[in-house]
Short mmCIF file of the C-alpha atoms (twelve columns), coordinates in Angstrom:
data_MODEL
# 
_entry.id   MODEL 
# 
loop_
_atom_site.group_PDB 
_atom_site.id 
_atom_site.type_symbol 
_atom_site.label_atom_id 
_atom_site.label_alt_id 
_atom_site.label_comp_id 
_atom_site.label_asym_id 
_atom_site.label_seq_id 
_atom_site.Cartn_x 
_atom_site.Cartn_y 
_atom_site.Cartn_z 
_atom_site.pdbx_PDB_model_num 
ATOM 1   C CA . UNK A 1   -69.852  120.439 256.770 1 
ATOM 2   C CA . UNK A 2   -68.679  117.886 254.199 1 
ATOM 3   C CA . UNK A 3   -72.232  117.456 252.877 1 
ATOM 4   C CA . UNK A 4   -72.741  121.205 252.574 1 
ATOM 5   C CA . UNK A 5   -69.435  121.743 250.754 1 
ATOM 6   C CA . UNK A 6   -70.097  118.882 248.343 1 
ATOM 7   C CA . UNK A 7   -73.584  120.200 247.709 1 
ATOM 8   C CA . UNK A 8   -72.351  123.643 246.721 1 
ATOM 9   C CA . UNK A 9   -69.638  122.163 244.494 1 
ATOM 10  C CA . UNK A 10  -71.975  119.716 242.733 1 
ATOM 11  C CA . UNK A 11  -74.656  122.366 242.263 1 
ATOM 12  C CA . UNK A 12  -72.232  124.745 240.565 1 
ATOM 13  C CA . UNK A 13  -70.968  121.960 238.281 1 
ATOM 14  C CA . UNK A 14  -74.526  121.003 237.278 1 
ATOM 15  C CA . UNK A 15  -75.419  124.633 236.548 1 
ATOM 16  C CA . UNK A 16  -72.370  125.025 234.318 1 
ATOM 17  C CA . UNK A 17  -73.206  121.868 232.342 1 
ATOM 18  C CA . UNK A 18  -74.383  122.081 228.766 1 
ATOM 19  C CA . UNK A 19  -78.223  122.188 229.028 1 
ATOM 20  C CA . UNK A 20  -78.601  120.454 225.661 1 
ATOM 21  C CA . UNK A 21  -77.031  117.195 226.916 1 
ATOM 22  C CA . UNK A 22  -79.375  114.281 226.400 1 
ATOM 23  C CA . UNK A 23  -79.679  113.309 230.042 1 
ATOM 24  C CA . UNK A 24  -79.145  116.657 231.794 1 
ATOM 25  C CA . UNK A 25  -81.335  117.554 234.762 1 
ATOM 26  C CA . UNK A 26  -82.111  120.778 236.560 1 
ATOM 27  C CA . UNK A 27  -80.178  121.449 239.774 1 
ATOM 28  C CA . UNK A 28  -82.317  120.905 242.872 1 
ATOM 29  C CA . UNK A 29  -82.051  122.889 246.083 1 
ATOM 30  C CA . UNK A 30  -79.735  121.723 248.877 1 
ATOM 31  C CA . UNK A 31  -82.713  120.432 250.863 1 
ATOM 32  C CA . UNK A 32  -83.947  118.150 248.074 1 
ATOM 33  C CA . UNK A 33  -83.060  114.481 247.448 1 
ATOM 34  C CA . UNK A 34  -82.184  113.517 251.016 1 
ATOM 35  C CA . UNK A 35  -82.778  109.951 252.198 1 
ATOM 36  C CA . UNK A 36  -82.590  107.788 255.338 1 
ATOM 37  C CA . UNK A 37  -81.894  104.064 255.535 1 
ATOM 38  C CA . UNK A 38  -82.247  101.262 258.067 1 
ATOM 39  C CA . UNK A 39  -80.864  97.745  257.563 1 
ATOM 40  C CA . UNK A 40  -80.429  94.385  259.232 1 
ATOM 41  C CA . UNK A 41  -76.775  93.368  258.866 1 
ATOM 42  C CA . UNK A 42  -75.018  90.036  258.746 1 
ATOM 43  C CA . UNK A 43  -71.268  90.454  259.354 1 
ATOM 44  C CA . UNK A 44  -68.315  88.070  259.087 1 
ATOM 45  C CA . UNK A 45  -64.996  88.975  260.776 1 
ATOM 46  C CA . UNK A 46  -61.372  88.041  260.105 1 
ATOM 47  C CA . UNK A 47  -58.307  89.095  262.127 1 
ATOM 48  C CA . UNK A 48  -54.687  89.385  261.052 1 
ATOM 49  C CA . UNK A 49  -53.748  87.198  264.008 1 
ATOM 50  C CA . UNK A 50  -55.233  84.109  262.287 1 
ATOM 51  C CA . UNK A 51  -53.584  84.488  258.882 1 
ATOM 52  C CA . UNK A 52  -52.754  81.079  257.348 1 
ATOM 53  C CA . UNK A 53  -53.681  79.100  260.509 1 
ATOM 54  C CA . UNK A 54  -56.107  76.189  260.416 1 
ATOM 55  C CA . UNK A 55  -59.322  78.101  261.286 1 
ATOM 56  C CA . UNK A 56  -62.073  77.815  258.697 1 
ATOM 57  C CA . UNK A 57  -62.159  81.011  256.680 1 
ATOM 58  C CA . UNK A 58  -65.811  80.569  255.630 1 
ATOM 59  C CA . UNK A 59  -67.977  83.627  256.476 1 
ATOM 60  C CA . UNK A 60  -70.824  81.248  257.338 1 
ATOM 61  C CA . UNK A 61  -69.142  79.840  260.440 1 
ATOM 62  C CA . UNK A 62  -70.868  80.858  263.674 1 
ATOM 63  C CA . UNK A 63  -67.612  81.713  265.480 1 
ATOM 64  C CA . UNK A 64  -66.894  84.235  262.719 1 
ATOM 65  C CA . UNK A 65  -70.247  85.948  262.035 1 
ATOM 66  C CA . UNK A 66  -72.922  87.837  263.917 1 
ATOM 67  C CA . UNK A 67  -76.055  89.914  263.292 1 
ATOM 68  C CA . UNK A 68  -76.260  93.670  263.716 1 
ATOM 69  C CA . UNK A 69  -77.918  96.746  262.252 1 
ATOM 70  C CA . UNK A 70  -77.056  99.912  260.374 1 
ATOM 71  C CA . UNK A 71  -78.688  103.318 259.936 1 
ATOM 72  C CA . UNK A 72  -77.696  106.025 257.482 1 
ATOM 73  C CA . UNK A 73  -78.578  109.462 256.205 1 
ATOM 74  C CA . UNK A 74  -77.471  110.819 252.857 1 
ATOM 75  C CA . UNK A 75  -78.133  113.110 249.943 1 
ATOM 76  C CA . UNK A 76  -77.900  112.909 246.155 1 
ATOM 77  C CA . UNK A 77  -76.291  116.055 244.748 1 
ATOM 78  C CA . UNK A 78  -76.775  114.875 241.170 1 
ATOM 79  C CA . UNK A 79  -78.549  111.755 239.867 1 
ATOM 80  C CA . UNK A 80  -75.148  110.084 239.762 1 
ATOM 81  C CA . UNK A 81  -73.236  111.337 242.814 1 
ATOM 82  C CA . UNK A 82  -74.203  111.369 246.487 1 
ATOM 83  C CA . UNK A 83  -72.828  111.221 250.024 1 
ATOM 84  C CA . UNK A 84  -73.946  108.981 252.874 1 
ATOM 85  C CA . UNK A 85  -73.091  108.906 256.588 1 
ATOM 86  C CA . UNK A 86  -73.633  105.412 258.039 1 
ATOM 87  C CA . UNK A 87  -73.498  103.906 261.523 1 
ATOM 88  C CA . UNK A 88  -72.985  100.130 261.779 1 
ATOM 89  C CA . UNK A 89  -72.736  97.728  264.766 1 
ATOM 90  C CA . UNK A 90  -73.041  96.436  267.435 1 
ATOM 91  C CA . UNK A 91  -72.486  92.711  267.967 1 
ATOM 92  C CA . UNK A 92  -69.206  91.499  266.532 1 
ATOM 93  C CA . UNK A 93  -66.514  88.844  266.749 1 
ATOM 94  C CA . UNK A 94  -62.867  88.938  267.735 1 
ATOM 95  C CA . UNK A 95  -61.569  85.718  266.183 1 
ATOM 96  C CA . UNK A 96  -59.230  84.081  268.682 1 
ATOM 97  C CA . UNK A 97  -60.771  80.588  268.592 1 
ATOM 98  C CA . UNK A 98  -63.463  78.565  266.898 1 
ATOM 99  C CA . UNK A 99  -65.829  79.104  269.838 1 
ATOM 100 C CA . UNK A 100 -68.368  81.861  269.151 1 
ATOM 101 C CA . UNK A 101 -68.879  82.578  272.870 1 
ATOM 102 C CA . UNK A 102 -65.194  83.205  273.368 1 
ATOM 103 C CA . UNK A 103 -65.101  85.414  270.282 1 
ATOM 104 C CA . UNK A 104 -68.059  87.618  271.289 1 
ATOM 105 C CA . UNK A 105 -67.357  91.366  271.261 1 
ATOM 106 C CA . UNK A 106 -69.102  94.682  270.684 1 
ATOM 107 C CA . UNK A 107 -68.098  97.380  268.260 1 
ATOM 108 C CA . UNK A 108 -69.382  100.236 266.082 1 
ATOM 109 C CA . UNK A 109 -68.235  101.987 262.926 1 
ATOM 110 C CA . UNK A 110 -69.085  105.430 261.571 1 
ATOM 111 C CA . UNK A 111 -68.361  105.869 257.855 1 
ATOM 112 C CA . UNK A 112 -68.604  108.654 255.295 1 
ATOM 113 C CA . UNK A 113 -69.294  107.198 251.860 1 
ATOM 114 C CA . UNK A 114 -69.219  108.570 248.313 1 
ATOM 115 C CA . UNK A 115 -71.983  106.989 246.199 1 
ATOM 116 C CA . UNK A 116 -71.876  106.564 242.416 1 
ATOM 117 C CA . UNK A 117 -75.208  105.654 240.794 1 
ATOM 118 C CA . UNK A 118 -73.900  103.872 237.702 1 
ATOM 119 C CA . UNK A 119 -77.420  103.290 236.362 1 
ATOM 120 C CA . UNK A 120 -77.994  107.036 236.070 1 
ATOM 121 C CA . UNK A 121 -74.424  107.855 235.053 1 
ATOM 122 C CA . UNK A 122 -74.280  105.331 232.193 1 
ATOM 123 C CA . UNK A 123 -77.911  104.994 231.096 1 
ATOM 124 C CA . UNK A 124 -79.247  108.440 231.920 1 
ATOM 125 C CA . UNK A 125 -81.610  109.540 234.650 1 
ATOM 126 C CA . UNK A 126 -84.978  107.775 234.642 1 
ATOM 127 C CA . UNK A 127 -87.294  108.329 237.602 1 
ATOM 128 C CA . UNK A 128 -89.230  105.156 236.694 1 
ATOM 129 C CA . UNK A 129 -86.199  102.841 236.762 1 
ATOM 130 C CA . UNK A 130 -86.822  99.907  239.113 1 
ATOM 131 C CA . UNK A 131 -83.190  98.956  239.904 1 
ATOM 132 C CA . UNK A 132 -80.191  101.169 240.573 1 
ATOM 133 C CA . UNK A 133 -76.627  99.848  240.840 1 
ATOM 134 C CA . UNK A 134 -74.607  102.056 243.211 1 
ATOM 135 C CA . UNK A 135 -70.958  101.255 244.025 1 
ATOM 136 C CA . UNK A 136 -69.303  103.361 246.705 1 
ATOM 137 C CA . UNK A 137 -66.081  103.995 248.633 1 
ATOM 138 C CA . UNK A 138 -65.932  104.810 252.348 1 
ATOM 139 C CA . UNK A 139 -63.630  106.046 255.083 1 
ATOM 140 C CA . UNK A 140 -64.434  106.287 258.760 1 
ATOM 141 C CA . UNK A 141 -63.758  105.367 262.355 1 
ATOM 142 C CA . UNK A 142 -64.229  102.059 264.174 1 
ATOM 143 C CA . UNK A 143 -64.332  101.421 267.892 1 
ATOM 144 C CA . UNK A 144 -64.070  98.017  269.544 1 
ATOM 145 C CA . UNK A 145 -65.975  98.595  272.777 1 
ATOM 146 C CA . UNK A 146 -65.017  95.251  274.313 1 
ATOM 147 C CA . UNK A 147 -61.279  96.017  274.039 1 
ATOM 148 C CA . UNK A 148 -61.469  99.836  274.045 1 
ATOM 149 C CA . UNK A 149 -59.664  100.173 270.736 1 
ATOM 150 C CA . UNK A 150 -60.106  102.772 267.948 1 
ATOM 151 C CA . UNK A 151 -59.099  102.407 264.330 1 
ATOM 152 C CA . UNK A 152 -59.576  104.193 261.016 1 
ATOM 153 C CA . UNK A 153 -61.442  102.123 258.469 1 
ATOM 154 C CA . UNK A 154 -61.494  101.970 254.662 1 
ATOM 155 C CA . UNK A 155 -63.962  100.106 252.519 1 
ATOM 156 C CA . UNK A 156 -65.749  99.568  249.247 1 
ATOM 157 C CA . UNK A 157 -69.260  98.329  248.568 1 
ATOM 158 C CA . UNK A 158 -72.144  97.920  246.167 1 
ATOM 159 C CA . UNK A 159 -75.620  99.170  247.038 1 
ATOM 160 C CA . UNK A 160 -78.503  97.717  245.037 1 
ATOM 161 C CA . UNK A 161 -81.771  99.618  245.306 1 
ATOM 162 C CA . UNK A 162 -85.091  98.180  244.123 1 
ATOM 163 C CA . UNK A 163 -87.759  100.837 243.812 1 
ATOM 164 C CA . UNK A 164 -91.157  100.196 245.419 1 
ATOM 165 C CA . UNK A 165 -92.533  103.718 245.094 1 
ATOM 166 C CA . UNK A 166 -91.260  107.258 244.606 1 
ATOM 167 C CA . UNK A 167 -90.485  107.396 248.340 1 
ATOM 168 C CA . UNK A 168 -89.459  103.835 249.252 1 
ATOM 169 C CA . UNK A 169 -86.862  101.350 247.970 1 
ATOM 170 C CA . UNK A 170 -85.482  97.998  249.154 1 
ATOM 171 C CA . UNK A 171 -81.721  97.863  249.849 1 
ATOM 172 C CA . UNK A 172 -79.259  95.057  249.235 1 
ATOM 173 C CA . UNK A 173 -75.875  96.383  250.349 1 
ATOM 174 C CA . UNK A 174 -72.660  94.319  250.218 1 
ATOM 175 C CA . UNK A 175 -69.450  95.902  251.532 1 
ATOM 176 C CA . UNK A 176 -65.917  94.939  252.582 1 
ATOM 177 C CA . UNK A 177 -63.862  96.927  255.113 1 
ATOM 178 C CA . UNK A 178 -60.290  97.017  256.476 1 
ATOM 179 C CA . UNK A 179 -59.103  98.102  259.953 1 
ATOM 180 C CA . UNK A 180 -55.754  98.413  261.688 1 
ATOM 181 C CA . UNK A 181 -54.302  95.069  262.748 1 
ATOM 182 C CA . UNK A 182 -54.862  95.644  266.485 1 
ATOM 183 C CA . UNK A 183 -58.374  97.089  266.214 1 
ATOM 184 C CA . UNK A 184 -59.977  93.814  267.336 1 
ATOM 185 C CA . UNK A 185 -57.954  93.876  270.568 1 
ATOM 186 C CA . UNK A 186 -55.457  91.133  269.666 1 
ATOM 187 C CA . UNK A 187 -51.701  91.699  269.308 1 
ATOM 188 C CA . UNK A 188 -49.424  89.142  267.741 1 
ATOM 189 C CA . UNK A 189 -50.360  85.902  265.976 1 
ATOM 190 C CA . UNK A 190 -52.377  82.868  267.030 1 
ATOM 191 C CA . UNK A 191 -50.715  79.413  266.990 1 
ATOM 192 C CA . UNK A 192 -50.155  78.195  263.456 1 
ATOM 193 C CA . UNK A 193 -50.578  81.659  261.902 1 
ATOM 194 C CA . UNK A 194 -48.077  83.095  259.447 1 
ATOM 195 C CA . UNK A 195 -48.176  86.512  257.790 1 
ATOM 196 C CA . UNK A 196 -47.910  87.168  254.067 1 
ATOM 197 C CA . UNK A 197 -45.328  89.464  252.567 1 
ATOM 198 C CA . UNK A 198 -46.627  92.932  253.495 1 
ATOM 199 C CA . UNK A 199 -45.960  94.426  250.053 1 
ATOM 200 C CA . UNK A 200 -48.100  91.877  248.193 1 
ATOM 201 C CA . UNK A 201 -51.750  92.551  247.523 1 
ATOM 202 C CA . UNK A 202 -52.723  89.447  249.498 1 
ATOM 203 C CA . UNK A 203 -50.548  90.617  252.373 1 
ATOM 204 C CA . UNK A 204 -52.070  94.094  252.265 1 
ATOM 205 C CA . UNK A 205 -55.505  92.569  252.853 1 
ATOM 206 C CA . UNK A 206 -54.706  89.628  255.133 1 
ATOM 207 C CA . UNK A 207 -52.446  91.550  257.513 1 
ATOM 208 C CA . UNK A 208 -55.339  93.852  258.480 1 
ATOM 209 C CA . UNK A 209 -58.435  93.133  260.518 1 
ATOM 210 C CA . UNK A 210 -61.417  93.123  258.218 1 
ATOM 211 C CA . UNK A 211 -65.085  92.314  257.833 1 
ATOM 212 C CA . UNK A 212 -67.717  91.561  255.202 1 
ATOM 213 C CA . UNK A 213 -71.236  93.004  255.600 1 
ATOM 214 C CA . UNK A 214 -74.434  91.964  253.856 1 
ATOM 215 C CA . UNK A 215 -77.225  94.431  254.627 1 
ATOM 216 C CA . UNK A 216 -80.921  94.238  253.786 1 
ATOM 217 C CA . UNK A 217 -83.347  97.050  254.571 1 
ATOM 218 C CA . UNK A 218 -85.267  100.068 253.327 1 
ATOM 219 C CA . UNK A 219 -84.533  103.527 251.946 1 
ATOM 220 C CA . UNK A 220 -87.007  106.345 252.534 1 
ATOM 221 C CA . UNK A 221 -86.629  109.479 250.410 1 
ATOM 222 C CA . UNK A 222 -87.220  112.789 252.171 1 
ATOM 223 C CA . UNK A 223 -88.926  115.719 250.432 1 
ATOM 224 C CA . UNK A 224 -88.456  115.948 246.670 1 
ATOM 225 C CA . UNK A 225 -87.091  112.589 245.576 1 
ATOM 226 C CA . UNK A 226 -86.928  113.090 241.802 1 
ATOM 227 C CA . UNK A 227 -85.046  115.298 239.344 1 
ATOM 228 C CA . UNK A 228 -86.596  117.588 236.759 1 
ATOM 229 C CA . UNK A 229 -85.094  117.463 233.280 1 
ATOM 230 C CA . UNK A 230 -83.687  120.728 231.999 1 
ATOM 231 C CA . UNK A 231 -85.932  122.452 229.464 1 
ATOM 232 C CA . UNK A 232 -85.190  121.698 225.815 1 
ATOM 233 C CA . UNK A 233 -84.018  125.198 224.937 1 
ATOM 234 C CA . UNK A 234 -83.905  124.532 221.214 1 
ATOM 235 C CA . UNK A 235 -87.438  123.111 221.234 1 
ATOM 236 C CA . UNK A 236 -88.710  126.141 223.164 1 
ATOM 237 C CA . UNK A 237 -87.016  128.470 220.699 1 
ATOM 238 C CA . UNK A 238 -88.499  126.567 217.772 1 
ATOM 239 C CA . UNK A 239 -91.975  126.635 219.314 1 
ATOM 240 C CA . UNK A 240 -91.741  130.351 220.051 1 
ATOM 241 C CA . UNK A 241 -90.499  131.081 216.549 1 
ATOM 242 C CA . UNK A 242 -93.311  128.971 215.115 1 
ATOM 243 C CA . UNK A 243 -95.868  130.983 217.050 1 
ATOM 244 C CA . UNK A 244 -94.291  134.238 215.865 1 
ATOM 245 C CA . UNK A 245 -94.309  132.971 212.297 1 
ATOM 246 C CA . UNK A 246 -97.974  132.023 212.593 1 
ATOM 247 C CA . UNK A 247 -98.868  135.466 213.929 1 
ATOM 248 C CA . UNK A 248 -96.909  137.154 211.149 1 
ATOM 249 C CA . UNK A 249 -98.671  135.055 208.508 1 
ATOM 250 C CA . UNK A 250 -102.050 135.810 210.068 1 
ATOM 251 C CA . UNK A 251 -101.231 139.521 210.158 1 
ATOM 252 C CA . UNK A 252 -100.198 139.423 206.494 1 
ATOM 253 C CA . UNK A 253 -103.514 137.752 205.577 1 
ATOM 254 C CA . UNK A 254 -105.458 140.315 207.591 1 
ATOM 255 C CA . UNK A 255 -103.610 143.237 206.004 1 
ATOM 256 C CA . UNK A 256 -104.255 141.863 202.528 1 
ATOM 257 C CA . UNK A 257 -107.953 141.403 203.313 1 
ATOM 258 C CA . UNK A 258 -108.222 144.917 204.773 1 
ATOM 259 C CA . UNK A 259 -106.596 146.408 201.670 1 
ATOM 260 C CA . UNK A 260 -108.962 144.494 199.408 1 
ATOM 261 C CA . UNK A 261 -112.059 145.538 201.379 1 
ATOM 262 C CA . UNK A 262 -110.928 149.165 201.466 1 
ATOM 263 C CA . UNK A 263 -110.494 149.080 197.708 1 
ATOM 264 C CA . UNK A 264 -114.016 147.636 197.260 1 
ATOM 265 C CA . UNK A 265 -115.511 150.308 199.514 1 
ATOM 266 C CA . UNK A 266 -113.610 153.065 197.738 1 
ATOM 267 C CA . UNK A 267 -114.697 152.038 194.233 1 
ATOM 268 C CA . UNK A 268 -118.163 150.628 194.928 1 
ATOM 269 C CA . UNK A 269 -121.258 152.548 193.827 1 
ATOM 270 C CA . UNK A 270 -124.692 151.433 194.951 1 
ATOM 271 C CA . UNK A 271 -127.270 151.309 192.061 1 
ATOM 272 C CA . UNK A 272 -130.469 153.278 192.328 1 
ATOM 273 C CA . UNK A 273 -133.938 151.856 191.790 1 
ATOM 274 C CA . UNK A 274 -136.653 153.530 189.719 1 
ATOM 275 C CA . UNK A 275 -138.286 154.942 192.852 1 
ATOM 276 C CA . UNK A 276 -135.124 156.755 193.751 1 
ATOM 277 C CA . UNK A 277 -134.297 154.313 196.585 1 
ATOM 278 C CA . UNK A 278 -130.763 153.071 196.950 1 
ATOM 279 C CA . UNK A 279 -130.392 149.298 196.663 1 
ATOM 280 C CA . UNK A 280 -127.639 147.780 198.827 1 
ATOM 281 C CA . UNK A 281 -125.956 144.828 197.220 1 
ATOM 282 C CA . UNK A 282 -123.922 142.692 199.650 1 
ATOM 283 C CA . UNK A 283 -121.002 141.049 197.921 1 
ATOM 284 C CA . UNK A 284 -118.035 139.513 199.675 1 
ATOM 285 C CA . UNK A 285 -114.982 138.277 197.861 1 
ATOM 286 C CA . UNK A 286 -112.701 136.517 200.316 1 
ATOM 287 C CA . UNK A 287 -109.026 135.713 200.133 1 
ATOM 288 C CA . UNK A 288 -107.994 132.578 202.042 1 
ATOM 289 C CA . UNK A 289 -107.697 132.962 205.822 1 
ATOM 290 C CA . UNK A 290 -105.108 130.806 207.603 1 
ATOM 291 C CA . UNK A 291 -105.555 128.843 210.841 1 
ATOM 292 C CA . UNK A 292 -102.281 127.515 212.275 1 
ATOM 293 C CA . UNK A 293 -101.368 124.337 214.170 1 
ATOM 294 C CA . UNK A 294 -98.430  123.149 216.257 1 
ATOM 295 C CA . UNK A 295 -96.113  120.527 214.830 1 
ATOM 296 C CA . UNK A 296 -97.783  117.122 214.582 1 
ATOM 297 C CA . UNK A 297 -101.074 118.419 216.079 1 
ATOM 298 C CA . UNK A 298 -104.603 118.793 214.714 1 
ATOM 299 C CA . UNK A 299 -105.809 121.046 217.535 1 
ATOM 300 C CA . UNK A 300 -106.016 124.742 216.588 1 
ATOM 301 C CA . UNK A 301 -103.034 126.463 218.199 1 
ATOM 302 C CA . UNK A 302 -104.693 129.820 218.927 1 
ATOM 303 C CA . UNK A 303 -108.366 130.783 219.151 1 
ATOM 304 C CA . UNK A 304 -107.386 134.191 217.779 1 
ATOM 305 C CA . UNK A 305 -107.081 132.564 214.353 1 
ATOM 306 C CA . UNK A 306 -110.838 131.964 214.385 1 
ATOM 307 C CA . UNK A 307 -111.791 135.671 214.388 1 
ATOM 308 C CA . UNK A 308 -111.418 135.919 210.605 1 
ATOM 309 C CA . UNK A 309 -112.971 132.463 210.199 1 
ATOM 310 C CA . UNK A 310 -116.110 133.663 211.971 1 
ATOM 311 C CA . UNK A 311 -116.326 136.616 209.570 1 
ATOM 312 C CA . UNK A 312 -116.238 134.240 206.598 1 
ATOM 313 C CA . UNK A 313 -118.893 132.076 208.255 1 
ATOM 314 C CA . UNK A 314 -121.227 135.074 208.632 1 
ATOM 315 C CA . UNK A 315 -120.650 136.096 205.023 1 
ATOM 316 C CA . UNK A 316 -121.344 132.575 203.795 1 
ATOM 317 C CA . UNK A 317 -124.627 132.410 205.685 1 
ATOM 318 C CA . UNK A 318 -125.721 135.859 204.469 1 
ATOM 319 C CA . UNK A 319 -124.990 135.030 200.819 1 
ATOM 320 C CA . UNK A 320 -125.822 131.310 200.916 1 
ATOM 321 C CA . UNK A 321 -122.288 130.673 199.676 1 
ATOM 322 C CA . UNK A 322 -120.103 127.616 199.939 1 
ATOM 323 C CA . UNK A 323 -116.840 127.484 201.867 1 
ATOM 324 C CA . UNK A 324 -113.672 125.621 200.918 1 
ATOM 325 C CA . UNK A 325 -111.341 124.428 203.700 1 
ATOM 326 C CA . UNK A 326 -107.892 123.086 202.787 1 
ATOM 327 C CA . UNK A 327 -105.633 121.310 205.279 1 
ATOM 328 C CA . UNK A 328 -101.838 121.245 205.058 1 
ATOM 329 C CA . UNK A 329 -98.836  119.717 206.837 1 
ATOM 330 C CA . UNK A 330 -95.157  120.512 206.417 1 
ATOM 331 C CA . UNK A 331 -93.332  118.018 204.226 1 
ATOM 332 C CA . UNK A 332 -90.159  118.061 206.339 1 
ATOM 333 C CA . UNK A 333 -91.881  116.367 209.296 1 
ATOM 334 C CA . UNK A 334 -93.335  112.844 209.115 1 
ATOM 335 C CA . UNK A 335 -93.943  110.636 206.087 1 
ATOM 336 C CA . UNK A 336 -96.379  111.265 203.243 1 
ATOM 337 C CA . UNK A 337 -99.107  108.968 204.589 1 
ATOM 338 C CA . UNK A 338 -98.999  110.557 208.038 1 
ATOM 339 C CA . UNK A 339 -99.027  114.085 206.587 1 
ATOM 340 C CA . UNK A 340 -102.031 113.271 204.389 1 
ATOM 341 C CA . UNK A 341 -104.028 112.122 207.414 1 
ATOM 342 C CA . UNK A 342 -102.819 115.064 209.506 1 
ATOM 343 C CA . UNK A 343 -103.823 117.621 206.859 1 
ATOM 344 C CA . UNK A 344 -107.302 116.045 206.695 1 
ATOM 345 C CA . UNK A 345 -107.671 116.222 210.478 1 
ATOM 346 C CA . UNK A 346 -106.643 119.877 210.446 1 
ATOM 347 C CA . UNK A 347 -109.254 120.658 207.806 1 
ATOM 348 C CA . UNK A 348 -111.932 118.837 209.809 1 
ATOM 349 C CA . UNK A 349 -110.947 120.768 212.957 1 
ATOM 350 C CA . UNK A 350 -111.711 124.038 211.143 1 
ATOM 351 C CA . UNK A 351 -114.941 122.598 209.690 1 
ATOM 352 C CA . UNK A 352 -116.096 121.822 213.225 1 
ATOM 353 C CA . UNK A 353 -115.625 125.488 214.160 1 
ATOM 354 C CA . UNK A 354 -117.557 126.666 211.085 1 
ATOM 355 C CA . UNK A 355 -120.461 124.387 212.011 1 
ATOM 356 C CA . UNK A 356 -120.425 125.915 215.496 1 
ATOM 357 C CA . UNK A 357 -120.831 129.314 213.821 1 
ATOM 358 C CA . UNK A 358 -124.000 128.065 212.085 1 
ATOM 359 C CA . UNK A 359 -122.703 127.102 208.654 1 
ATOM 360 C CA . UNK A 360 -124.506 124.122 207.110 1 
ATOM 361 C CA . UNK A 361 -122.046 121.225 206.842 1 
ATOM 362 C CA . UNK A 362 -123.379 120.544 203.339 1 
ATOM 363 C CA . UNK A 363 -122.047 123.948 202.265 1 
ATOM 364 C CA . UNK A 364 -118.475 123.168 203.348 1 
ATOM 365 C CA . UNK A 365 -115.985 121.366 201.134 1 
ATOM 366 C CA . UNK A 366 -112.647 120.032 202.369 1 
ATOM 367 C CA . UNK A 367 -109.389 119.170 200.669 1 
ATOM 368 C CA . UNK A 368 -106.370 117.473 202.266 1 
ATOM 369 C CA . UNK A 369 -103.196 118.690 200.583 1 
ATOM 370 C CA . UNK A 370 -100.811 116.521 202.635 1 
ATOM 371 C CA . UNK A 371 -97.247  117.630 203.300 1 
ATOM 372 C CA . UNK A 372 -96.142  120.725 201.403 1 
ATOM 373 C CA . UNK A 373 -93.218  123.106 201.374 1 
ATOM 374 C CA . UNK A 374 -94.948  126.075 199.748 1 
ATOM 375 C CA . UNK A 375 -94.200  128.672 202.404 1 
ATOM 376 C CA . UNK A 376 -91.097  129.729 204.271 1 
ATOM 377 C CA . UNK A 377 -90.342  129.223 207.107 1 
ATOM 378 C CA . UNK A 378 -91.585  125.653 207.173 1 
ATOM 379 C CA . UNK A 379 -93.923  126.293 210.124 1 
ATOM 380 C CA . UNK A 380 -96.172  128.382 207.820 1 
ATOM 381 C CA . UNK A 381 -97.224  125.135 206.149 1 
ATOM 382 C CA . UNK A 382 -98.774  123.713 209.339 1 
ATOM 383 C CA . UNK A 383 -102.148 125.269 208.685 1 
ATOM 384 C CA . UNK A 384 -105.590 125.124 207.169 1 
ATOM 385 C CA . UNK A 385 -107.041 127.786 204.885 1 
ATOM 386 C CA . UNK A 386 -110.665 128.960 204.708 1 
ATOM 387 C CA . UNK A 387 -112.204 130.786 201.723 1 
ATOM 388 C CA . UNK A 388 -115.546 131.465 200.072 1 
ATOM 389 C CA . UNK A 389 -116.085 129.672 196.759 1 
# 
């Protein structure tokens, strides 16, 4: 129930976020970005009953530590925030002496943890990042099975994840947890022990039972394990507007050509030969035809632009005429050297199409005009023009 509620809340927050933010991602479905974990755990235990006595406080002492395991299931609701439910146990220590056999006990804890992926929150989401730093806070329930005691538990930790593949990561999890003072089954103090002032920070920690866990294991991501970046709305708008501009410019060229041809047809008179036969004289006078390109590209954006180019190619072949192809780039994008090369590539791209239509390459001349700002809007300048000489 907690996972479901958090999922709905996080999803609504992500959907309301500004989609133009640099590191924004699209909201995934509730069933995406789940994961399971399994770890081997080394745990050291301290009890309030031994505060300030002469027992060694080192977590490496055998009477104080033991091995166990943990398993967990969780979900990331955003690249930076997730929830995890974790079970941890089973072999523990109740520190009443410096003899590990005497101290042997069994326990388990069940924690709900809020995860904060600082790598994604501070540096932005990157699905190829190899290391994620994930601090977390937890609350839960602990049971000491050997002494039949229950206790709430509070803790903090740091999960380090080292990515192996899109599905698998290695875990290094270090966490520290507090329990009620009688959760380990011991009431009162051991000989030589003395409590700290309860209102001091040291007393707050030392007067509780507590443990330190170091966990090493694997994370396996279930289903979709990555996040899709939100579309760049402004870029899409610009691209769409550029395509509209290109179509409008092409339409204007076509209308001008149609008007010119209609005028030629209207005013043209075919001369008559001496035998009374009509002699047809084929004469084509072409205005430049534009072929448009996307920003920074030398690949023709739309094959529809080549319809008029093919007409010019047929006219050139029929009249053994030469063709002039000029390439352009817009001066507001890139430097002059780059624009000069780009305009040449755009001209050559159109030349390649003319050759496909059967025009002799020797009859085609090219000019690279570089970056220009002759037409408005600026996208009109990302083109090549074709005309008969």
